N, C-alpha and C positions, 0 to 999 in steps of 0.2 A: 532398556534401550528406547530412546525417544524417536518418534517418527518426525522427520524433517518435512513439514508441509509449508508451502508458501501461498498466501492468499492476497488478494487485492480487494479492497472495499471501494466500490464505485458508487458515488452519491449522485443520484439523479433527482429530478424535481419530485417525482411521485413514488419512486421505489428505491429500496436499498438492497443491493444484491452483493453476494460474495462470489467472485469468479476466481477460478483457479488458473494460475499462470505458471508455466515452467520457466523460471528466470534464466536458467542456464542455457536455454535454447533461443532466447530472444536475441535478435540482431539489432543492436542499438549502440548508443554511445555511453560508455561507463564514466561516471563521475564519482570521485571519492570525496568524502567530507574532510575538512581540515581538522587537525588534531585538537586545536584549542577552540573550536567553534561549538560551545555548549551554552544553551540558554535555559533559563528557568521556565518551567511550565511549557516545555516543548518536547517533541519526540526527537531523540538522538538517532541519527542514521549513519551508517558507515559507507554505504555506496548507493548510487541511484542509476538506473538505466533509463535513458531517454529514447523514446521510440519514434516520435514525430520527426520526419525528415527535415522539415524546414527549421524546426527548433534545434535539431542536431547541427545543421549547417551554421546557424547563428552562433551557437555556443562554441563550436570548433573554431570558427573564424575569429571569434573574440579571444579565445585562448591563444591561438596562433599569432594574432596581432600583438597580444601582450608579450609573448616570448620574443617576437621580432623587435618590439620597442625596447625590451631589455637588452637585446643584442646591440642595437644602435646606441643605447646609453653607454654600454661597455666600450664600444668602439670610440665614441666621442671622448670618454674619460681617458682612454689609452692614448689617443691622439693629442690630448691636452698635456699629458705627462711625457711627451716624446723626449724631452731633454734629459729626464731622469733615468730612463731605461735605455742603456746603451747596448744591452745584449739582445734586445728584441723579444724577450720572454713574454712580455705582455701581449705583443702582437700575435705570437704563436698561440697563446691561451684564447684570445678572441677568435682567431682563425679556427681553432679547434671547436669552439662553441658554435660558430657559423656552420661548420661541417656537421656537428651534432644536430643542429636545428634542421638542416637539409635532410638528413637521414630520418629524423623524426617526422618530417613533413611527408615523406614517402611511406614510411611504415605505419604511422598512427593516424594521419589525417587524410590520406589519399581517398579512402572510401566514403568520407563524410563531407568533403568539400568539393564544390564544382570544379571541373577541369580548368576553366579559365582562371579562377582564383588561384588554383594550385600552380599553374604555369607562371602567373604574375609573381607569386611569392617566391618561386624558384628563381626567377630572373632577378628579383631584388636581392636575394641571398647571394647569388653569383656576382652581382655588382659589388656588394660589400666584400666578398672574398677577394675579388680582383683588386680592389682598393687596398685591402690589407696586405696582399702579396706585393703590390707595388711599393708600399711604404716599407715593408720588410726588406725588399731588395735594395731600396735606396739606403736603408740603414746599414746593410751589409756592405754596400759599395763605399759608403763613407768610412766605415771601419777599416776596410782594406786600404783605402787611400791614406788614412792616418798611419797604418802600419808601414806602408811603403815610404812615407815621409820620415818616419822614425828610423827606418833601416837605412835610408839614403843619407841621413845626417851623419850617422856613425861617429867615429872619433877622428878628430883632426890631429895633425902632427904639430 
């Protein structure tokens, strides 16, 4: 049975020390490596814990902004394809993604991002959700009007 020990090598100008860290008890931001990111003559890692608070905030903000940009791109694509989707399924998918991002914002990024940035991102997501709901309601209203028109035409004598 092997002993699971974890060490960190700290290189300073004059000395090389090995310090013991208990990684399970460190409070930091966990990053996982991408599956296909392998380089020759490099050390492969599976996860990394960032401890520096300013660096944590920068990394978390960058990841959150990338997810928000992805959501905006999805929304713009759905709005461009408005004529093709008569059921509103695409709007519901993007609305679900916006809700998912909002929940992830509170569950994953709340302790790593400043309160002002958190509230700003929440407001941005709520604006996108409101716009999606308005477009979905307009689509449903237009579908109801089409059904009423078809029913009122009926069969003539």
